N, C-alpha and C positions, 0 to 999 in steps of 0.2 A: 340667732338673729331673727328678728320678728318685723317682717314688712308688709304692707297693705297686700290686698289679694291681687291686686293688678301686676305689682311688681313679683310677686312670687310666680304670676302666670308667664310674665317675660324670662325670667330665671329658668323655670321648665321648659318654655320653647328653645330658649338658647343650650340646655343640654341636649335637648332632643336632636338639635341640629348643629353639634359642634365639629361635626367632621365633614359638615357641607363645604365643598370647593370654595364658594363665595357665599359668606352668609347674606342672606336676602330679607333686608330690612323691609321690601314693600310686602313680603309674605307676612313678616311679623307683625305689619301695620295691620293687616287683612285679617289674621287671625287674633289678634287682641282686640281689635276696634275701636283703636285710637289713632290719631295723626302720629307721623314718625316724630314730630316736633314736640308733642306732647309726651309721647311714650320716653324720649330722651330726657324730657325735663322731669318727670316724675321719678325716672330711674336715677338720675344724678342726684335730685334732691334727697331721695330715700336712702341711697347707698353710697354717697359720696365719691362715686366714681362713673366717669363718663361709659355710655352704653358701648361704644367701640373700643375703648380701653378694656373692659369687663370682657367682652365678646374675647378679645386677643389673651387676656389672662386666662380664660378659661380652656382655651384651645393648646396654651403653652402647658398649664398644669395636666390637661389630659392626655398630651402628647409624651408627657414624662412615664406614664404608666407604659407607653409603648416602648419607650425606651428600655425599661428594666425588665419587663416581661414578656416581650415579642422578639423574633428574629429580624424584625424590619430594618433595613438600612436607614441612617438618619435622612438621607434623601428621600426615601419613600414616606418616612414619617411626616417630613416636612411638606410633601405634597398631600399626604392624606388629610392633613387639617388646614389645606388651603394656603400655603405659602407657597409664593410664585418662583421661590429658588431658595437654596440650603444656607445662603448667607444671610438672607432676612430673618429667616427661622432662627438661625444660630444668635443674631442680634437680640431679636425679640426674647429668646430663651433665656440668654445670659442676664440681661436686664430684670427679668423676673425672677429667675433661679439663683442668679449670682454665680453661675457657671457657665461653660458651654456644653451641650448636648452629649458629646462624646467624654468629657469629665464628668458628667452626671451618671453615665451609663457606667463609667468605670469604678466610682467610688460607691455608687448606690445609696444615695440619701434616703431618708424616710420618706414614703408616701403612704397616704391613707384616706380614709373617709373623712370628708369634710362637711359641716352643716352648712350648705348656702344659704337655707333659709328654713322656717319650720316647718319640718317634715319633709325638705329637699336636701339629698346628699350628692356630692360628687366627688371626684378624686382631688386631693389637695397634697402641697409640699409641706409637709409638718416640722417644724424646727423642734419642738419637743412632743414627745408622746404623752398623754393624759396618762393619770395612775391607773385608770381603767377606761373601759369604753363608755364614754359619758352620752354618746349617741344612743345606746341602748338603755343605759341606767336611767336616762329621764324618762324614756317610753315605755321600756319592755321588760322592767323588773316588777315582781310582785312581792311584798313585805309584809308581813304580819309578826305578833310577837313570837311565834313558832316557826316561821317558815321565811326564806327566801328562795326565790327561783328567778333564774336569769333566762329571759325568752330571747329567741333570736339567734343561738348558738347552732352553725351549720350542723347537720346530720353527718355521722360518721357511719361507712358501711364498705364492705370490700367494693372494688370499682370505683368508689367515689374519687374523683381527681384523675381518674384512669390508673390508679394505684391499687396495691394489695398489702401494703405494708402498713399495720395499723398504728404504731407510733407518730411516724410523719404524716399520716391522715389526721389524727387528732392533734397534732401539732399545726397543722395548716388551718383546721377549724378554728382553732383557738386563735390563730393569728388574724383571721377574719373578723372573728367577733372583737377583738381588740383594734379592730381599725387598720390592720397590714395585710396587704394581699400578697404572701409570698407565693410562688408558683411551688408545685410538687415536688419537682425535680430539686429544688433548692433546699426543700426540708429534708428531703431523702439525704443529699450530700453534706448537708451541714450537721445533721444528727449523726452522720457516719453509717446511717443504716444501707447506704447505695453500696459498700464495699464489704458487708459481712458475709462470712460463711463459718458455720460451727457443726462440729459433729462429735456427738457422745461416742466414746469408743467403747462403753460398757453395755449398749443397748439401742435398739431403734428407738429413739427419744423424740415423741411428739412436740417437746419444746426445744429441738433441737437449733433451730434459725431464729428462735425469738431474739429480738434486739436485746433482751434481759443479758444473755450470754455473751455479748459482743467483746465486752471488755473484763477483766477480773474483778475490777471493782464495778458492780452491776449498775449502780446508780449514776456513775460518771457519764454514761452514755446517754441519759437524761438530761443529765446537766450540759449537754451539748446543745440540747434543743433550745434550753432558755438563751444560750448565748445566741442563737439565731436571730433571736428578738432584741437581744441586749438587755435582758430584763434579769431582774434577781430571782433566785431557783430556791425553791423549799420541797424538801423530801422526807417523808415519814414513811420508814419500813415497819413491817410487820416483825418483829422479833417475839422472843418468848415472853418477854415482859410486857409488849406494847398491849394498850388496852383499847377497848372499843370507844371508849370515852375521849383518849388522845385522838383517833382517827376523827371522830365527830366535830372535836373542837377544831383542828386542823381544818377540817372541810368547811365549817361554819364561820371561821375566822375570814377564809379567802373568798367564800362565796359574798358573804356580807360586805365586801370591799369590791365585788363587781369582777371578780375574776373567776372563770370557771376552772376547775380541779381536773387533772388527768390522773384516772387510778387504774392499778393493774387487777382485772378480776372483777368483784360487784357481782356480774352475772356470767356464770360459766368459767372458762379458763382463765389464766392471769394475762390475759391480753390487755392492751391500753383501751380505755376507754373514756369518755369525758362526764363528769359530774356537773351538771348546771344547775343544782339546787337543791333543797332539802325542805322538808316538812317534819313536825312532831319533833323539832330540836335536834334534828338530825338522825331520828331513827328511820325515816323513810328517806331515801335519796332518790334523784331524779336526774335523767341523763340521756345520753345515747352511748349504745352496746353495740358490737359486732354481733352479739348472739340475742339480743333482745327477741328476735323472732324464729329463733331456732327451739323447735318444740322439746329439744333435750335438755335445755337449759332456762327455758322460760316459763315453765308450769307456775312458779310462784310470785311471778311478777304480773303488773298490769301496765297498760298503756294509758298515760294522760291524753287529753285531747291536744295538746301540742305534739304529740308523737314521742314525747320523752318516756323512757320507762320508769316505774314507781318501784321501788324495791325495798322491802323492811329486812330481808334476811340476810342482806350483804354482809355481815360479819360472820355468820354462821358457815359462808362459803369459804373454806379455807385457802381458796386460791386467790382471795383478796389480799393481795400481798403488799401494796404501796399505794401511796397517795401523793401527788406530787403539785405544784402550781408554780407558773410563770407569772410572777408580780409586777413590782413597777419597774419602769426603765431606771437602770443604774449605771449602765456603761456601755461600750461601745459594742457594736455587732461584732459577729464572728468574720474573721477575714479569709481571703483565699488562700494566704499561707496557711492559716491555723487548719483549714479544711484539708488541705492537701497534707498536711502533717499527721492529721487525723486518719486520713486514709492509709496513709503508710504504715501507722501504728495496728490499724483495724486488719490490713490486708497481709502484714508480715505473718508467717507461718510459726506456729508455736503451740505449746501444748499446756493448758492450765486445768489441773485436776484430771479430770476423765475427759475434757473436752479438748479436741483438736480445732484449731481456729486459723482463720486467713488462709493462705494457699495449703496449709498442711491438712486442712479439713479435707481437701480433695482426695487425698490418700486413703483416710479414714472412709468417706463416703465409698470409694471405690472397694476397699477391703471387705466393707459390709455387704456389697452386693456380689461378691466373689464367694460367699460362704455358702455353697450349693447345696448343703444338707438343711438350710432354713429355708429353702423355697421348693420342697417337696410339692408334687400336686395333692398329695393326701394331707398337707398341712393346715391346722387350724385355720378356716377362712379369715376369723377375727384378726389373727397374727399376721397373716399376709396383708389384709385390708390395712392394718396399722401399717406395715412397712410401706405400703402404697401412699399412704397419708404423709410418711416421712420424706418420701420420693419426691413427691409434689411440692412438699413445701419448701424442699431444696431447690428444686427447678423454679418455683415462683420467686424466691429469694434472689436467684442469679438473674433472670430474666427482667423482673420488676428493678432490681438495684442496679445492674451494670448498664441496662438501658439508659436510665437518668443519670448516671455518673457520666456516660457519652455524652449525652445532652448538655451537662454542665461543662464539660471540659471543652466542647465544641463553641461554647458562648464565651469561655475565658479567652480562647483562641482569637475572636473577634476584638478584644478590648485590650489584652497583654500581647503586643507586638514582640516583646523580647522572647518569650518562650514559645510563641505561636507554633512552631513546627513538634515541637514536644506534645503540646495540648492536643494538637491533632492527632500524634502518633498514639497517645493516650486513649483518646476518644476512640480511635480505629482498634484498638485492641478490646476495649470495653465492648465495643459493638459487636465485634467478631464473637466474644465471650458468649454474650447474650444470644445472639444468632445460634451459636453452637448449641445452647440449650434449647432454643426452640425447637433444632432437629431431635433432640433427645424428647422433647415432649409428643412429636410425631411417630415415635416409635411405639408409644403406648396406646394409639388411637383415640378415638373421641372420648372425653371427660364423660360425657353423657351415658358412656357404656363400662361401668365400673367393673362388672364382671369380666369384660374383655381386657380391660386392664390389668386387672389381678392375674389373666391367663398369661399375659405378656410378661408381667413381672416374674411369673415363675419360670418363665423360658429362660433358659442358659444363654442360646443363642442371642436374645434380646438384652440380656444383661450384658453380655459381652460387648454389644455394640455400645450401650451406655458407657461403659468403662472407657472405651474409646474416645468417646465424647467428654467425659470428666477430664481426661489427660489433656485434650485439647483446650477446654475450659480453663483448666490450671494453668496451661501453658500462656494463653492470654491475659490472664490475670497476673501471672509472673512478669510478663513484658510491661504491663502497664505500672506495675509496682517499681520495677528498676528504673524507669524512665523518671516517675515521680520522685524516688530516692535521690536522683541528680539534682532535681529541682531544690529539693529542701536543703541539699548540701551547699 
């Protein structure tokens, strides 16, 4: 939508003051430099909407974000956006959104970025999602005969969005680029990453808790992520007969349509990363990777002025195991019932090949710590260090996962009165599980003192205390699992 600069200035002012208790038209008059009468005239003439009606519409649309992504009550949201009482807010919301605020919060319709005018964006209620992010495709894409680069894809790194699980972090970044603002806790639970725990019984496996091992069919867990967005899902794994050309074709096809890809590997270990573009017909890839600033893995890459990595030896890295893409919208998003069903599937104790999964992984983890002959002080420091990394990965998996699972179930309790008490019990169990593992972290001291952490890991008395906490964590997870099973029955 292209409006005169005066109208665009009015729109910008409205967005900046959308939460004012009472919209100040006199201040708008002073800031724009025209009389109120003239402002109303040019605004209505160019937009086909009265100024007062537009302000109210923007308040409602912005309040929709608060309904989906904050813990605020409907009453507080109404007051936040200048409505004198919740009844007035509810009538206005229903007129614009076609449903009450409580219904909107319950069924979670699509909201995302909306272009209000050229270069001006705001929260919008979207009836249909674009096949790609047109906002960025118009302005932030470079194309040539041999290259396409999607600029504006959010950076991924440990700690981004307050999380530490790569796949949900990548998923959230792609969501934002495609105009959907899902919270990190929701990408954690809907991808089932929040409920996972895996332990390899044959060795101290540094890939133990990767989301890759969550289910028997490894790409199923990534497909859950596509369902978060209600989008089609494409996956290409690296098997014995898969060629580099097939990978390049897959990446080019989706990048050219405006969709970032998520890959396993590219730089360093087979952790998820985001591919945001390519050069030289796909020989060189660009994007964000959790290891792009790690000297151990980043020796052969360069950094683009955008911050994206530039990597030409990505195929030579044998840890480049798969590439996937969330494409066009084609179906309904994942439901709460599906999330709970998937959580039960992931948490249920079982053994697949050498991996113990779900609640059964706790015993395997504990058993590995009880092998005292593997923790002698004279043991190879590298081997001890490797064990410590596995221990830290498992603790991070639990604290990041269960704390976000608890957040999700507390929010469910606010909207689903039928199972409210059960949801609160589940949230309490997951909170207790995460808190128990926080105590486990404390047994190892400061993470900045790795030597001290290794000494504590070698100390049998410390490991005995860790094993007690593992049992407590398993008990909490089992309690949550039992309640979820009653819900899906």
